[in-house]
N, C-alpha and C positions, 0 to 999 in steps of 0.2 A: 504494500499499499504506500503510494508515493504522494508527496506534496509537490504540486506544480508551482514553482516560485513566481511564475508570470501571472498566476491567478489568485494572488493574495492581496490584501489591503494593509501593508505594513504601517502606513502613516495614520490610518484610522484604527488599527488594531496593534498598537506598539507592544502590548504584552503578549501578543499571539494567542490570547484567550479564545477569540472567536474562530479562528481556524482550527485550533485544537478541539473546540466544541463541536465544530462541524465533522471532524474526523471521528469523534465519539459517537455522534449521531449515526454516521454511516456504519460504524462497527455494530452498533445496536440493531440497526435495520437488518444487516446481514445475519446477525445472531438470531433475531426473531424468525426470519424466514427459514433459516437452517433448521431450527427446532421443529418447524412444521414438516420438515423432511427427515426427521429423526437423525439430525446431524448436530454436532456440537461445535461451535466456533470458538477457537482460542486465538489469542493474539499476544504478541510480544513486541514492545517498543524497541526501536533501535537505539534510542537515547532516553535520558531522563526528560520528563515533560518540559522542564524549564529550558532545556537546550534549544527547543524548537522556536521559542520566541526570539532568541538572538539569531538563530539561523534564518528565520524569515526576514528579519530586519536587514541582514547583511548578505542575503542569498546571492551567490555568484554562479551556482549551478542551476540548470533549468529544472531539474528534478532532484529531490533528496528523499531517502526512505524514511517513512514514518513507523510502520509496524509490519511485522510478518504475520500473516493470517494462516490458520490451519483449520481444516475441516476433518472431523472424525466421526464415524458412525457411533451411535449410542446403543448400549445393550438394551436399555428400556425405552419404549416409545416415549417420545418427547412431544410436548405441545407448548407453543408460546402463547396460546390462547389469543392469537392475533390474526384477524382476518386479513389475508393479503390484499384484498380489495381496498382496505383503508390507505394503503400506500399511494394508491392512485386517486383516492377521494380527498386526501388532505391537500389543502390549498390555502395560500394567503389571499386576501382580498382587499384591494384598495377602493373598491366601489363602496358607496355609502351602505351602512348596515340597515337592516330592517328593524322596525321599532320593538319587536318582541324581545323580552329580557332573556338572559341565560337561565334556563330552568334551574331550580334549586337542586334537583337530583344531579344535574351535570356539574354545577359548581361544587357540590360536596364531593363527588367522585374525583374531580381535579384536585381538590384540597387533600383528599385521602392519598391519592397517588403521589403528590408532592411530599407529603409527610413521610411516606415509606422510603423515599430516597433522600431524606434529610433536607428537603427543600420546603419553602413556604409559598403558597398560592393565595393571593388576595384579590378581591374585586372592588371596584368603585362604581356605584351607580348614581350617586348624587350629581344632578346635572350641573350645578354651579362649580363643583370641584372638577368635573370632567372638562368644563369650558376653560377653567384656569390652566389645566394640564395641556390642553390642546393649544392654547395661546403660548404657553411656555415652550412647547414643542416647535411651534412655527418660529418663534424668536431664535431658538437654538439653531434651527435649520438655516435661517437667513444669515445668522452669524457664521455658521460653519461654511456655507457656500462662499463666503468672502475670506475664508482662510485658505491661502494658496495651496498648502499641502493637501488639505481635505478636498478642495475644489478640483485640482488637477487630477488627483487619484480617482475620485468618484465619477467625474464627468467622462473619463476615458471609457467607462462602461455604459454610458448613455446610448441608447439606440433610438434615433429620431424618426426612422422610416421603416416601413414593412420590409423593404429590400435589405436594409442593414440588419434588421432583426433576424430575417431568414438566413442571411449569409453567416452571421456570427453564432446564432443560436445560443446566446448567453447574455448576460448583462441585464440592464434595466430598460425594458421595452416601453415606449411611450404609452402603448395600449394598456399594459398592466399597471402603469403608474397613474392611470386615470387622468391624463392630461392631453392637451392638444400638442401636435408636433411643433407648432410655432412657439407656444409658451415654453415648452420644454427646451427648445433650442435657444430661445432668447435668454432664459435664466442661466443656462449653461455658459453661453458666450459673454453675457454681460451681467454677472452676478452683482455688480455694484448697484444695479437698479433696485435690488432688494433693500438697500439702505438709503436710497434717495427719498427725502421727505415728501416730495410731490408724487412719487410713484409707489412707495412702499405700501401705503394703505390700500391701494388698488390691488396690488399683487397679494397682499395679506388676505384680503377678502376673497380673492380668486382661489387661493390655496385652501382656505377654510372651507369654501363651498365644495371643493373636490373631496375633502374629507367627509362631508356630509354628516348624516346622523351617526353619533357614536353613543349608544345607550349604556355600554359597559366597557370599562378599561380593566384589564387584568395585569397582574404583576407577579413575577417570580423572584424570590430572594433566597439567598443561601451561599454556600461555597461556590465560587466561580473564578475569581480573579487569580487565585493561586494555581499555577500550571498543574500541580499534582492532583488538583480537584477537578479539573475541567473536562477530562475524558469522561469521568463518572457523571458529571453534570450533563454532558452531551448525550450520554446514553439515556439519562432521565428525560431530556427534552424530546427525544424521538418518541418515547412512550407517551409523553404528555401530549404531543401533537396528534398522535394516533388516537388518543382518548378524546381529544377535541373533535376529531373527524368522526369518531363513532357516534357522537351526539349531533352530527350534521352541522357543527359550528365552524366558523371561519375566524382566523386571527390575522392581524397584521401588526408587526412591531413598529414602534416609534424609537428608532435606534438613537437619535440625537439626544433624547432624554437620558441616555445612559452614557454615551461616549463624550458628550459635551460636559466638561467638568462643572461649569457654573449651573447648567441645567440639572445635572445629577445632584449637586448639592442642594438646589432648590427643592427637588423632589423629596430628598430625605427629610427636609424640614417640614414640607407641606404634608407629606403622608405619614411621617414618623415610622418608617419601616427601614431598618438597616439592610445593607447588603443586597439592594435591588440590582439585578443584572439583566432583566428583560421586562419591558413595558409594552403592552399591545392592546389594541382594541379587540374585542371578542364578541361574536354574536352570529345571527343569521344573515345571509347575504344572497342576493341574486348571483348566479354563477359568474365569476369574473373571467376576463380574458385569460387564456392559457399561454404561458411563456413557451417560446421555442427553446428546445434544449438538445444537446448533442446526444447521439445514440451511444449505447453501451460500447459498441465496437470502437467508437472514436475516442473513448477514454481508457481503453486497454492498450497497454504497450507490449509489443511482441518481444 
């Protein structure tokens, strides 16, 4: 299992936590599906987790090994109790959510699952608090887009046209971002518009309208930022996302509320929950556009 150094975000993820989280998610996905086939997945890291954060920041090789995976048949029938269809059902959604609240049964199931993995799940449904959080998210996004390191790294993944989206089959497709091609291109090329007093209120209202109705905000808190904890947390996040899908719910993260230090500090004071590492809207949604993604054959190396 290799990390492609060209497909990481070292300036946004200087601790390497999110790329290690993603690797943990992938390992857990393979483990769950293997169990359905009476196979046990084992893995062994090539280095200590903290090594990868520095390797990603200073990567000189196109690929470097993360873990060696092994499948072995099990003597006793195994079951992950995971419907494989959930892997195709799980989706993020930037389109406005529907007004129905997250059912109590689903909220409790997500809390119980988080607790079993040493994590904490909380929800916010109070409208004025959600409005303040969305405003702070918008402020953090506008600020980050005017940070050269953040801007140059993230906009390299923007896909402004259908042609570009189909050619690359990765990145942030304007369709899935729920925005127009022109607005997407304009903000990417001229981020200073987000700070100009005459234009900022217009762009603020436009972005807020794209977010639409958000009846519930969810948060995950617990061990994450320490490299030795992140693979375990990634395995949990895969199970959490599958559980969200099992209840036909959608999520979409507000990453700037976590990675922007001023916004993260504001959230800790506002919500009074320590160690938040993921903040997201959660609820029911119309089916969002589907991202174009590379085939399995294209991500396997001979």
